[in-house]
N, C-alpha and C positions, 0 to 999 in steps of 0.2 A: 928026182919028183917033177911024178909028166906032166905035163899040159890039160891041161884043163880042154873037157870040147864043147865044142859050141851050136847051139841046137841046130838042129836040121831047116836046109835053107826049104824054100817055098815051092810047090813046082809055077815048071816054066809058062809062061802064060795067065794065071793067076798070080790076083795082087795075097796084099795083106791082107788076115783073116779081117768079120764079120766085126771079132770082139776088140780087138787094136783099132782101126778102122772109130768106132763108138769112141774107145776111151778118149784116141786122139779130140775127135769133134769137143767131147766131154771139157777138155781142158783147154781147148782153143772157145772156148762158148762162157767156161768160168770167168775166165781170164778179161772175157769182150764184158766180165758182168760186173769188173771189178774196175774199170773201164769209163764205160756209161757213170754207174756210181761219182765214181772221182772226178764226173765233168771233164771228161775226154774225151774233142770233137769228134768224129764219125773219119775225117780225110787223116785225125793226128793217128784214130788211135787201130786203124787200121795199118797201118806205117807200122806206126811199135808188135802188133802180131806177129805182120810179114817175117820182119828183124828177130833174129837169133838173139834170147834171153842173155842177162848180164846186168851190173847191177842198177847201168845208168835207162834202163830198160822194165820196167816189174813188170811186162805185159806178153816181152817175147818170149817166140811162138814156134816160130819157122815156118809156118802155115802161110799159104797161096792166098793169090788177091782175093778169090770165086770165093774162096778156106773160111778164112777176116771175116769179111763181110756178113756170108748167111750168118754166122754162130753169132757177129754182129745182135742180126732182125733177129735171130735168134733170142738173143740173151733179150731185147729190148720188148719185144712179149711176152714173151715171164714177167719185168717186171712187170709192165702193163696188168699181165689180171694179177701178180701181185695184190699190185698196189687198188684191184679195183674188188679182188675176193677180201682184204682186210678196210675197206670203206666200208662193202656193206654187211661187212660184223660186226663192225661199231658203230651205222646207222639202226641196226639192227637191238645193239645193247644198248643209245641211245633211248632209245624208241620203248624199248620197256621201262626202261627204268619209270623214263618219264612217264610214260599212263599209273608209274604208281602211283608218285608224284598225286596226278591230275585224280588222278581217288582219295587218296590221304588228307589235300586240299577239298577237295567239295563233301567230303567226311565233316570238317574239324566248321568248313563254311558253314551245313547247314545247322552243328549244334551252336553252333555260336550266336550271344547275343548280346553283343560287343559295337558298337557302332565305328569305333575303330580299326576294332578285328575284321570288320568285319570290312571295309576298307583294303583294307591291307590284303586279306586275301583275293580278294579280288580282281586284283595286280594281278599278283599270281596265277592266278584262276587265267588270264591275259595272253598271260605272257606262257605258260607253259602250254595255253592252246596252241600260239602263235610258234612254238618250237616243236610240235607236232604235228601243224600244216607244214610247216617245210621238210621236216622231216619223212611223210609220206605224199612229197613232192609241188606243191605249190611252191612256184616261186613267189606270188603275194597274198599270201592268203587271207583272210576274212580277220580284220581288225574289231573285238568287240568295247567301247568304250564304258567303262563302269564306274559311275560317276555319283554318289552316296550324300544327300542333299536335308537340307529340313527348310522346313515354309519359312519361313524370313531368308531363307539366301533364294528361293525358285521366287520370292519378290522379287527382291533386288534385282533380283538378274536378267528376269521381264521388264522391269524399268528401266535395267542398259540397252536395251535393246530399245526400245521408242526414241523418237526424234520430238522437237518442238511440239510442231503439231502436231502430236501423239496424240499429249503432251496436257496442254491444250482440254485438245478437245477430249480428252477422259476423268479435267479434272471441269467440266461444262460437263458432260455425261452425267456424275458423281454432282454437280450443285440439284445436275435438273430432280434425280432417284430423290435427294437430299429437301425441296420443295414440294414431290411429290409427294410426297412421305406423310407429311410438317403435315401439308393438305387437309389432305385423306384423318390424317388423326384428331383434328381441328373436328372436322364436317360428321367424326361421328362421338364425336364429345368423348372419346383417349386424352384429351389432353397432352399440352407437350411431349418430347421424347423424354425418357428418364436419365439426371446422372450418373454414370458411373463409378466413382471416386474410387480409384487403385495404389495405393501407398502417399496420401495423400497431392494424382494427380490428376484430372479430368479423363 
């Protein structure tokens, strides 16, 4: 049985073929990417890439120090680019879904007549609009506050904002109005104001 012939040596004065150099760079860069994902420190990863492969060194590739550092930097650039691309794609997908949600909420809000449902849908609109503003690039989106109240709530809130002096002034003004109306009715011969009885209460 004859000996297997070895491939011919490259001519003197020339380095390895370019495909061999490219393959080696790809291998070292792939090992560097794995090390970065495993959160290996930069100096430790350089030392491991320069060491020979072994059981205790999963990133060993007998790389030169300059070669290892360049591979790590290329791997870092690749990771950053991939993360930015994925983030932009996720942001576009979320924005499109939120737009569809906003259209559905607005349509339901226009057709609704129930006060509780209108209040709930209004809060949903505020949340969706705020998230859309954030995805569009505003760090401080405009906040829209929607409060659904009835007349008694508005009156109660108006009185809550008055202090004692304001309440006294309002009572004096109302007493003066009642006295003026009563005097005007008597002068016109209309008699006293009518008394309205509702469910037994005057």
